[in-house]
N, C-alpha and C positions, 0 to 999 in steps of 0.2 A: 562883192564876187565871192561865191561860196566854191570851196573844193568838194570836188567829187571823186569817188573811187571809180574802177573800171566797170562796175555793176550800175553806176548811176547814183549811189547812195551818197548823201552829203556827209562829208568828214568834219567832225567838230575838232577844230584846232585851238581850243581855249589855252590863253597865255595871259600873264598878267607879270608886270615888272613895277616895282616903286623904288623911288630913289630917295635916300635919306638926305636931309637939307640941313647945310650950315655946318660950322665948326662948333660942335658941342662936346663938353669935357664930361667924360664918365669917370666915376671913383671905382675903387676895387669892388664895390657892391653891385652884383648882376641886377641890370636895370633894362626894362622894356624901351626901345628906341621909339621916341614919340614925335621926333620932328622930320616930317616928309614933305616932298613936294606936293603942289596941288595937282588936281586932275588933267591940266594941260600938259604936264610933262610925263607923268605915269602913263603906262600902257595897259589897257584892259581889252582883251579881245575874247570873244565868245562868253562863256558863262562866268568866269572868273572876274571879280571886281575889286579894284584898287579902292581902299577905304582910308586914305591919308588921314582924316579927322579922327579915325579910331584906331590908327597905327597898325593897320592890317591888310591882309589880302583875303577877301572872303571866297570860300569854295562853298557854293550853294549845294542843298540837297540834290541828289541825282546828277551832279555835274562832272564827277569823274570816279573811276575805281582805282586808278593807279596815276600817280603824278610824279614829275621830276622837279626838284627843288635845287636851286643854287643862288648865289649871290657873290658879293665881293666886299670887303672891308678895307678902307684906306684911312691913314692918319699917322698921328704922331704918338709914339709910346708903345708900350707892350699891351696887349689886350687878349681876352677870350671872348668869342663871339659864339653864339648859337641861333641858328633859326629852329623856331619850335612852331609845332602844328597843335592847335588848342582846339577842344571842342566848343559848344554854345555857352557851356559852364565855365570855361575858363581852364579846364583840365588838359595837361599835356597828354596827347596820345601816344608820346614817344617814351614817356617815363623819365626818370631821373638819372638813369644810367646810360641812356641813349647817346653816344658820343659821336656817331658819324655825322652829325648836323653840325658839330662844334669844330671852331678852329682856334689855335693858341698861336699867338705871334710875339716873339721877343727880338725886334730888329736891333742890329748893332749899329755901328757908326753914328750917323745922326738922328737915329731913332725913327725916321719915317719909314713906313712900309704900306705895301698893299698886298692882300691874300685874298684868293679866291676860295670860297668854299667848294668841296668836291661835289659834283653834280650826283644827286642821290635820288634813287627811284623808290617810291614808298607807296604800299597799298592802304588805301583809306575806306572806311565804311561808307559808302554813297547813300545809305538812309540817313545820315547825319549831316548837319552843316559844320564845316570847319573853318579855322582861320590860321593864316601863317603870319607869325610874328618873328621880330629880330630882338634878341636878348644880348647885351653888350656889358663889359666891364673892363677896366683897366686891370692889368695883371702884375701886382707888386708896386704899381704906380698908376697915376692918372692917365687916361688916354683921351686924346682929342679926334673925335671922329672927323673925316674929311680934310684934316689940316694938311696943308702943302699940295693937295691934289685937286682943289675946286671944290665948290660946295655942294656938288651933287655926285661926287665920286663912288659913294658906297650905295649898294642896292640889294634887294632880294627879288627872286623871281620864281615862278612856277609855270609848269607847262603840262597839259592833259596828255597822258600816254594812252590810257584807254578808259 
């Protein structure tokens, strides 16, 4: 079923969501999350493509001009996480100082926590291919992704705005 606007034109509602898989321990060094659910669990709709074997969501050329990015991190310990958008050469289009895609969590008590990324809208160059990845590290201690919340509690997602 295709969505159409009042003029009868097809509406492209590309969307992708990938779930991080398992209880994985991360040290205080920032690392790309590389354990993802297979294609039967992840959601790819429209032109966006979940690539769990490559640890990324692919945004093909001419698939979008503007995207909304969000996600959620759950687990045991303090952490810093960042959703990054990279080009086909692996270079971040956000730069090293772009903090709106990062979250820092230092839970108290039993040290279990679940934190959502703020939904962020970003313009991208539609003439280039892009990839969405998740970077994660423990903050002053090791962090165990998904521990205490189920083995697929954490995720990243993107949605086409235009």
